[in-house]
C-alpha positions as CSV (number, residue, x, y, z in Angstrom):
1,X,232.9,-26.8,235.4
2,X,229.9,-25.8,233.1
3,X,231.0,-22.6,233.0
4,X,234.7,-23.7,231.6
5,X,232.7,-25.9,228.7
6,X,230.6,-23.2,227.9
7,X,233.5,-21.3,227.4
8,X,234.9,-23.6,225.3
9,X,231.7,-23.9,223.0
10,X,231.6,-20.1,222.8
11,X,235.6,-20.3,221.9
12,X,234.4,-23.2,219.5
13,X,231.5,-21.4,217.8
14,X,233.8,-18.4,217.7
15,X,236.4,-20.2,215.9
16,X,233.4,-22.0,214.2
17,X,232.4,-18.6,212.6
18,X,235.6,-16.8,212.4
19,X,236.8,-19.9,210.1
20,X,234.1,-19.2,207.2
21,X,234.5,-15.6,207.7
22,X,238.3,-15.4,207.1
23,X,237.8,-17.6,203.7
24,X,235.1,-15.4,202.7
25,X,237.5,-12.7,203.1
26,X,240.1,-14.2,200.9
27,X,237.8,-15.2,198.1
28,X,237.1,-11.4,197.6
29,X,240.7,-10.8,197.7
30,X,241.7,-12.9,195.4
31,X,238.4,-12.2,192.7
32,X,238.5,-8.4,193.7
33,X,238.8,-6.7,190.4
34,X,242.0,-4.8,189.2
35,X,241.9,-2.1,187.7
36,X,245.0,-2.5,185.8
37,X,244.0,-5.9,184.5
38,X,241.1,-4.7,183.3
39,X,242.6,-1.9,181.6
40,X,244.9,-4.2,180.0
41,X,241.8,-6.5,178.7
42,X,239.7,-3.8,177.5
43,X,243.0,-2.6,175.3
44,X,243.3,-6.3,174.0
45,X,239.5,-6.3,173.0
46,X,239.5,-3.0,171.2
47,X,242.5,-3.5,169.3
48,X,241.5,-6.8,168.2
49,X,237.8,-5.1,167.1
50,X,240.1,-2.1,165.4
51,X,241.7,-5.1,163.5
52,X,238.6,-6.9,162.2
53,X,236.8,-3.4,161.3
54,X,240.6,-2.3,159.3
55,X,239.9,-6.0,157.7
56,X,236.4,-5.3,156.9
57,X,237.4,-2.0,155.6
58,X,240.0,-3.5,153.2
59,X,238.1,-6.1,151.9
60,X,235.2,-3.4,151.0
61,X,237.8,-1.2,149.5
62,X,239.6,-4.1,147.3
63,X,235.8,-5.1,146.0
64,X,235.0,-1.9,145.5
65,X,238.3,-1.4,143.2
66,X,237.7,-4.5,141.6
67,X,234.4,-3.7,140.6
68,X,234.7,-0.5,139.6
69,X,238.4,0.4,137.9
70,X,239.2,0.1,134.7
71,X,242.0,-2.0,135.1
72,X,244.2,-3.8,132.0
73,X,244.4,-6.8,134.3
74,X,243.9,-10.6,133.1
75,X,240.7,-12.0,134.2
76,X,239.0,-14.6,131.7
77,X,240.2,-16.1,128.4
78,X,243.5,-14.5,127.2
79,X,242.2,-10.5,127.7
80,X,244.3,-7.8,128.9
81,X,241.6,-5.7,129.9
82,X,240.0,-7.0,132.8
83,X,237.0,-4.7,133.2
84,X,235.4,-4.7,129.8
85,X,232.3,-2.7,130.4
86,X,234.8,0.1,131.0
87,X,236.2,0.0,127.8
88,X,235.5,3.6,126.8
89,X,237.0,5.1,130.3
90,X,239.8,3.0,129.6
91,X,240.4,4.4,125.9
92,X,239.5,7.9,126.9
93,X,239.7,8.3,130.6
94,X,239.0,12.1,130.6
95,X,235.4,12.4,130.8
96,X,234.8,15.5,128.5
97,X,236.7,13.7,125.4
98,X,234.7,10.4,126.0
99,X,231.3,12.2,125.9
100,X,232.4,14.3,123.4
101,X,232.9,11.2,121.3
102,X,229.7,9.1,121.8
103,X,227.3,12.3,122.0
104,X,224.7,12.3,119.2
105,X,223.9,9.2,120.0
106,X,220.3,8.2,121.6
107,X,220.5,8.4,125.3
108,X,218.2,5.0,124.6
109,X,220.8,2.0,125.7
110,X,217.4,-0.2,123.7
111,X,217.9,1.7,120.6
112,X,222.1,1.8,120.6
113,X,222.0,-2.0,121.3
114,X,219.8,-2.7,118.4
115,X,221.5,-0.6,116.1
116,X,225.0,-2.3,117.2
117,X,223.9,-6.1,116.6
118,X,222.0,-5.0,113.4
119,X,225.6,-4.0,112.2
120,X,227.4,-6.9,113.5
121,X,225.0,-9.0,111.2
122,X,224.4,-7.1,108.2
123,X,226.6,-7.2,105.1
124,X,227.8,-4.2,103.0
125,X,229.6,-5.5,100.4
126,X,229.7,-8.7,98.4
127,X,232.7,-10.7,97.3
128,X,232.3,-13.6,94.9
129,X,235.8,-15.4,95.3
130,X,236.7,-16.2,98.8
131,X,239.6,-18.5,99.8
132,X,239.6,-19.9,103.5
133,X,242.5,-20.0,105.3
134,X,243.9,-22.0,108.4
135,X,241.8,-24.8,110.1
136,X,238.2,-25.5,109.9
137,X,236.2,-23.7,112.3
138,X,237.9,-21.8,115.2
139,X,241.3,-20.4,113.9
140,X,240.2,-20.2,110.4
141,X,239.6,-17.3,108.4
142,X,238.2,-16.2,104.8
143,X,240.0,-13.6,102.2
144,X,238.3,-11.9,99.6
145,X,240.2,-12.6,96.2
146,X,238.0,-10.6,93.8
147,X,240.2,-8.8,91.5
148,X,240.1,-5.8,92.9
149,X,241.1,-7.0,96.6
150,X,243.3,-9.6,95.3
151,X,246.3,-10.6,97.5
152,X,249.5,-11.3,95.6
153,X,253.4,-11.9,96.3
154,X,254.9,-9.8,97.8
155,X,252.4,-9.2,100.6
156,X,252.8,-8.1,104.2
157,X,250.1,-9.8,107.1
158,X,250.1,-9.5,110.4
159,X,248.2,-11.8,112.5
160,X,247.3,-10.9,116.3
161,X,246.1,-13.4,118.2
162,X,247.6,-17.0,117.6
163,X,245.0,-19.9,117.5
164,X,247.3,-22.8,118.1
165,X,250.9,-23.5,118.4
166,X,251.7,-24.8,115.0
167,X,250.2,-21.7,113.3
168,X,248.1,-23.2,111.0
169,X,246.4,-20.0,109.6
170,X,249.4,-18.6,109.2
171,X,251.4,-21.1,107.2
172,X,248.2,-21.4,104.9
173,X,248.4,-17.8,104.7
174,X,252.2,-18.2,103.6
175,X,251.5,-21.2,101.5
176,X,248.8,-19.9,99.6
177,X,249.3,-16.1,98.8
178,X,253.3,-16.5,99.2
179,X,253.0,-13.7,101.7
180,X,255.5,-12.5,104.5
181,X,253.5,-13.3,108.0
182,X,254.4,-12.0,111.5
183,X,252.1,-13.4,114.0
184,X,251.5,-11.4,117.7
185,X,251.0,-13.1,121.2
186,X,252.2,-12.4,124.9
187,X,249.9,-15.5,126.0
188,X,251.8,-18.5,124.5
189,X,254.7,-18.9,127.0
190,X,257.3,-18.9,123.9
191,X,259.9,-16.5,123.1
192,X,260.2,-15.1,119.7
193,X,261.2,-16.8,116.7
194,X,260.8,-17.9,113.2
195,X,258.2,-20.5,112.5
196,X,258.7,-21.0,108.7
197,X,260.4,-19.3,105.7
198,X,258.3,-16.1,105.7
199,X,256.8,-16.6,108.9
200,X,258.0,-14.5,112.1
201,X,256.7,-14.9,115.6
202,X,256.4,-11.8,118.2
203,X,255.9,-12.6,121.7
204,X,253.7,-9.3,122.2
205,X,250.5,-8.2,121.4
206,X,248.4,-5.4,120.3
207,X,246.7,-2.4,122.2
208,X,246.1,1.1,122.0
209,X,249.1,1.9,124.0
210,X,252.8,0.8,124.8
211,X,252.0,-0.8,128.1
212,X,252.2,-4.3,129.6
213,X,249.7,-6.5,131.2
214,X,249.0,-9.4,133.5
215,X,251.4,-8.1,136.0
216,X,253.9,-7.3,133.3
217,X,254.3,-10.4,131.8
218,X,252.2,-9.7,128.8
219,X,254.2,-6.8,126.4
220,X,251.9,-4.7,124.6
221,X,252.4,-2.4,121.5
222,X,250.5,0.1,119.2
223,X,250.4,-1.0,115.3
224,X,252.4,2.2,114.9
225,X,255.3,1.4,117.2
226,X,255.1,-2.5,115.5
227,X,255.5,-1.3,112.2
228,X,258.3,0.8,113.1
229,X,260.2,-1.2,115.1
230,X,259.9,-4.1,112.4
231,X,260.4,-1.6,109.6
232,X,257.3,-2.0,108.4
233,X,256.5,2.0,108.3
234,X,254.4,3.4,105.4
235,X,254.0,-0.5,103.8
236,X,250.3,-1.7,103.0
237,X,249.5,-4.6,105.4
238,X,247.3,-6.8,102.8
239,X,245.9,-8.4,105.7
240,X,245.4,-8.0,109.2
241,X,243.7,-10.3,111.6
242,X,242.8,-9.8,115.5
243,X,241.8,-12.5,117.5
244,X,242.9,-10.8,120.6
245,X,239.6,-11.4,123.5
246,X,238.1,-7.6,123.5
247,X,241.3,-6.1,123.1
248,X,240.4,-5.1,119.3
249,X,238.0,-2.2,120.5
250,X,241.3,-0.3,122.0
251,X,243.5,-1.4,119.1
252,X,241.1,0.1,116.5
253,X,240.4,3.1,118.3
254,X,244.2,3.6,117.9
255,X,244.4,2.8,114.6
256,X,241.4,5.3,113.7
257,X,242.9,8.3,115.5
258,X,246.7,7.7,114.2
259,X,244.9,7.1,110.4
260,X,246.5,3.8,110.0
261,X,243.1,2.1,108.8
262,X,244.3,3.7,105.5
263,X,247.3,1.1,105.4
264,X,244.8,-2.0,105.9
265,X,243.7,-3.6,102.8
266,X,241.7,-6.5,104.4
267,X,240.8,-6.5,107.8
268,X,239.3,-9.9,109.4
269,X,238.8,-9.7,113.5
270,X,236.8,-11.2,116.0
271,X,234.6,-8.8,118.1
272,X,233.8,-9.0,121.6
273,X,231.2,-7.9,123.7
274,X,231.6,-7.8,127.4
275,X,229.3,-10.8,128.0
276,X,232.2,-13.3,126.7
277,X,233.1,-13.1,130.5
278,X,229.7,-14.2,131.6
279,X,231.0,-17.8,132.3
280,X,233.8,-16.2,134.1
281,X,231.9,-14.2,136.6
282,X,228.3,-14.0,135.2
283,X,226.7,-11.4,137.9
284,X,229.9,-8.8,137.8
285,X,229.3,-5.4,136.7
286,X,232.1,-5.4,134.1
287,X,230.5,-8.3,132.3
288,X,227.6,-6.6,131.1
289,X,227.6,-4.0,128.4
290,X,226.4,-0.1,129.7
291,X,225.1,2.8,127.6
292,X,228.5,4.1,127.1
293,X,229.7,0.9,126.6
294,X,227.4,0.1,123.5
295,X,227.8,3.6,121.9
296,X,231.9,3.4,122.0
297,X,231.6,0.2,120.3
298,X,228.9,1.3,117.7
299,X,231.0,4.5,117.2
300,X,234.0,2.7,116.3
301,X,232.5,0.2,114.0
302,X,231.0,3.4,112.4
303,X,234.0,5.5,112.1
304,X,235.4,2.4,110.4
305,X,232.7,2.3,107.9
306,X,233.1,6.1,107.5
307,X,237.3,5.6,106.4
308,X,236.2,3.0,103.9
309,X,235.8,-0.7,105.6
310,X,232.9,-2.6,104.1
311,X,231.7,-6.1,105.7
312,X,231.7,-8.8,102.6
313,X,231.2,-11.8,105.3
314,X,230.2,-12.5,109.0
315,X,230.8,-16.3,110.8
316,X,228.9,-15.7,114.1
317,X,230.4,-17.1,117.1
318,X,228.1,-19.7,119.1
319,X,230.3,-20.1,122.0
320,X,228.1,-17.6,124.3
321,X,225.1,-16.7,124.1
322,X,223.2,-14.6,127.0
323,X,220.2,-12.3,127.5
324,X,220.5,-8.9,127.2
325,X,220.0,-6.8,130.4
326,X,219.0,-3.8,128.3
327,X,216.6,-5.3,125.9
328,X,216.0,-8.7,127.1
329,X,216.9,-10.3,123.9
330,X,219.0,-13.2,123.4
331,X,222.1,-12.2,122.3
332,X,225.9,-13.8,120.7
333,X,228.8,-12.2,122.5
334,X,231.4,-12.7,119.3
335,X,231.4,-12.4,115.8
336,X,234.0,-13.2,113.0
337,X,233.6,-10.1,110.9
338,X,235.6,-9.8,107.1
339,X,236.0,-6.3,105.8
340,X,237.7,-5.0,102.6
341,X,238.9,-1.5,102.6
342,X,237.4,0.4,99.7
343,X,239.4,3.3,99.7
344,X,243.2,2.0,100.0
345,X,244.8,2.8,96.7
346,X,245.6,-0.6,95.9
347,X,242.0,-1.7,96.2
348,X,240.3,0.8,93.9
349,X,242.9,-0.5,90.8
350,X,242.4,-3.3,89.1
351,X,245.2,-5.1,88.1
352,X,245.1,-6.6,84.3
353,X,248.2,-9.1,83.3
């Protein structure tokens, strides 16, 4: 009897111990690593890492291109040139040509900057009779009406960059001087039209190349091309006005290269430095002038002077001031310059009635 009970206890004990061992084996079987599953999970993780790494590379590449490429995209206020500090590279992509153009300038960027701003604030000619055209303040300009430079009907005026949809400056030129006026601006979002008896608007802008900007929405043309298309080839421009948000540098260089400056009697323009974008992208390298930027801009102004243009009136634009990263001097980004071409044939002959 005892043996029988002992046997039952033994069996019970055996069954009792056998249960947990069997459960342990089942748990191990259920949670035993599956080699194929591990490979799949590892592959998924690897793909995620690769995608993240690829995304980082793409983002870095975009940032590098954005910072370094001299592109003609629209960043900022109505400008077809995004990386303004690269203006020399945009106009002259070949290193040899570019370096040849600015050779002779000091390697000291401080000296070049001082010379540049000295030019921007110095008159080289006087004009005793001036007339204000257009609105007071922004959008209005002076013209010199001294006998030697007087503008009389028939006369032809080009206005690049329209300040307002009422064409106040352009209509003032027509009303006070009797001129045929052609206004150009690709940023206004309106089609070409005739806005007055002698006033014509064209929905494209001025550049050093026949190209497009702003994802193809802005049509840009060289002055030479514009004059040919409007059947003005060979004619004098009694007044050429440019307020085109830094694109004046590319346009001026092209005019000088083609010799079209000889056709211009008076030139009024707003001159900008790259720092005009300081409010939009203050920490961007494209916003700050370099040695080559300043050398190119100064060389352009000197070339303009060498073909006969003299500054008779200057109006500083105080909308943007900045502390130069080169000289640590407080500067203005923009100046309205008014020039007469002393070598234009009509400006060398005094008219007597």
